[in-house]
C-alpha positions, -999 to 999 in steps of 0.1 A, spaced: 604 315 92 609 346 71 594 380 79 566 392 56 586 423 46 616 402 37 595 380 14 580 411 -3 615 426 -8 627 394 -25 596 393 -47 602 429 -58 639 423 -63 631 393 -85 605 412 -105 628 441 -111 657 418 -120 635 400 -145 624 433 -160 661 442 -165 670 409 -180 641 410 -204 650 445 -215 620 463 -200 645 485 -181 680 493 -193 704 521 -202 680 536 -228 649 530 -205 659 535 -169 636 528 -139 607 551 -133 610 574 -103 607 558 -69 572 570 -62 559 555 -95 576 521 -87 561 521 -52 527 527 -67 530 502 -95 542 474 -71 520 485 -42 549 486 -17 564 511 7 596 531 -1 616 511 24 607 478 6 615 492 -28 648 507 -16 659 474 0 651 455 -32 672 481 -52 700 478 -27 700 440 -32 701 444 -70 729 469 -66 749 446 -43 746 419 -69 760 442 -96 728 442 -116 722 479 -114 739 511 -103 723 541 -87 738 576 -91 726 608 -75 706 630 -98 710 604 -126 687 577 -114 690 540 -114 
């Protein structure tokens, strides 16, 4: 049985990944700031950060300090 937070993290990771693949987000249109993403998905910062870490581990995105994701 999966924990509820883990399911939510996977859902957000999938949705963000899909947005990247479809061109919603990309080099010319980076992710909004963390607080905006949290609000739009209705999740906590920890859930969003974990989803972004998972995408980063898969090589789909790269985060850089002061430059964004």
